[in-house]
N, C-alpha and C positions, 0 to 999 in steps of 0.2 A: 271519106276523109284524106287529105293530102298533108303532107309534111312539109312544112317551108325548109329550102336550103339552108336557111340562117338559123334553124333549130338546133341548139347545141344538147344533146341528150344527157351529157355530165352534170349540167346544172341541176340542182335540187328541185327545181320546176321547170316544165317546159310548156309552151303553146302549141296546141296542134289546131291550124285552121279546119275547119269542115266546109269543103268547096260541094255546091250544087253544079251539077254540069247538065245542059240540056243541047238540042240542036242548035239554039241560037245564043245562049247566055253560058256564061262560066262567072258564078257568083259566090262570094264567101258568105255563108249563112250564119257562123258560129264560130266561138274558138274555144277549144278546150284546155284547160289548165290542170296538170297534173304532174305527180312525182312518177319519173321514170322507173323507180324500183323501190320496195318498200324500205323505210329508212327505220325500222326498229326491229330488235331481235325476235326470234321464234317464242320467246318466253313471253312478251308482251302482248296484252291484249288492248282491244279500243275501248275508248271511254264508253261506259255504260250506256250512254244516250245512243251510242251508234249503234248498239245491239239490236235496236227496234227498226233501225232501217231496211227497206225491201227493196228489191229492183223494181225500177221504174219510178221510185220516189223522188221528188222533186223537192229539195230543201231550202227553205229560205235561213240565211245564218246573219243574225245583226251584229254579232260579235266577230269581227274581223280577226282580231289575235287568234282567236278559237279556231277559225275557218283555216288561216294560213297553218296553224300546227298541225291541224288534221290533213290539210294538203301535203305538207312537208313530209308527214309520216307515211304517206301513201293510202291512206283508209278512205278520201272522198277524192272526187274531181269538181273541178269548176267548170260550169257551162255558162258562156255569154252568148246568147242569143243576138244577132244583128238584125236591123231592118233592111228593107230592099236595097238600099245604095251600098250593102256591103261594109259600111264604117261607123255607122251610128248604132251605138249601143240600144238595144229593146229591152231585154230582160236578162236576171241574172239568176242561174240555180246551181245547187250542189247536188250531186248524185252520189251512192256509193262507188267506189273503185273497184276493180277486179279483185284487189287483195282482201277487200272487207268481205265481198261476197264469197271468198274462199274461205276466209276465216269462219264465217256465219255458216257455211254449208257443213264443215269440218266439226264446228261444234253442235251442231244439230245431229250429224253422225253419232259423235261421241256420246251425245245424251241419250239417244236411241239405244246405243249397246248398253249404257250404264242402266236404261230402264229394263232394258230386255233381262239383264243378269238379275236385277232385283225381283222382277216379277218370277223369275225361274227359281229363285230361293224361296218365293213365297209359294210356289206350285209343289216344290220339294216337301216343304212343312205341311202343307195342306194335304198332300196325298197320304202322307204317314197318319195325320189326325183322322182323316175321312176313314182309312182302311182299319185304324183302332177304335173308332167310335161304331163301325159297321159290325165288326165282329162281336161287341158286347151285346149280352142278352136283350132281347126286343122288350122295351117296357114302355110304358106312357109319355116318357119324356123323349126317347128317342123316335117314337112317331110324331111328336110334337116337331121335333128338330129336322124331321126328314126333307122338308122343302127346303131349308137352309142348306142341308147335307148335298142336296140335288144341284143349288145353285153353285156351290163350292166345287162339287165334282165336275161339273160342266167347264168352269174356269181354269182346272187343271189341265185341260188340253188345250187351252188358245194360245196363240200367237200374241204377240204385244200389239199387233194390229187389229186382232181381233177384240183384244180388250178395249181397244180404242173406239171401236165400232161397235160395242155390245149395246143393244137396243135399249135394254132396261135401265141404264143408266143415262142422265141428262146429258144432251150432247154439249153442253158448256163446261161438263168436267174434265178439268184436264186427265192426262195420263198418271200423273202423281197421285191425284185425288180418287181416280178409280182403283188403282193399285190399295190405297189406304183403307178403301172401303170393304174391297174383298179380305183384307187381313182384319178388319174392323168385325165383319160377318164370322170369320174364322174363329177371332177370340172370344165372341158372345158365343158360338156355338159351343166351343170347347168348355167354357165356364158353365154353360147351360146345362150340359150333359152331367155335371157333377153338382150343381148347387140351384136350388129353386129360386131363391132370392138372393139378390146381391145388389149394390149400387153400381153405378156409373163408373167410378174410378176402379173398380176392381177388374173391370173387362180387360183394360190396358197393363193393368200392374199383374194380372195372373198371365197373361200371355207374353209379356216382354219381360225379360230377366234384369234389363238394364235399369239405372236409376232415372225416375222421370216418366217410366213406363204408363203410371197412372193417367197422366195427361196426354199419352200418346194421340189420343182420337180428340181431343178438346176442341181443336179448331173448326171440325166440321161435326160437332155433336147433333145439332139439329137437322142437319141435311141425311146424316147416317140414319137416326132414328126413324125419320120421318120414312125414308125407303125401307128400312128394314121392317117396318109395320106392315107395308103392303105386299111385302114378299111371299 
């Protein structure tokens, strides 16, 4: 990349020519249009559609007004590919900018920290419940629940990365769904230890003290019941 002497870095957008040099040629192959600085404050986030962009993604944006807004704010860069004559336009692409990459990286780290905190909260609760149920006198119900208690006990010592790689859970499940499943197993085990017969709504209602607890697992009902049956 080479910066033209006429490039004014104080402008909202600047054009940076990309030069290909060889022993025999000196040719302009592309022009990058970008904002030299982020034009939004730290409290603003990129539009939701930009959150799905990845490194290397080449996007075509037909809405020129939208493209200009994202360019001006520093979230994306524009790449104009030139033909071999170094003058004729060949193709136009948009890519994520450094600022968008940094934002998405920070968001990913924050989300992982949040998930780790939530998982540690589950583990603390699980450890207390497992210890309590283990201390209770052995009976037919405790024997039936032992496979579930074993699964819960194993999860208590996991890191968030080990939860992510747990073989017994479908690979397509997100971290959030995996955590919710273990909360469900814990809730089911706790209620089963004191009641032989109960309905679906009682599992969440008995485990969560908040309003709406009875619906806590509804989103994944079929998946959770299916996996519980084969544990």
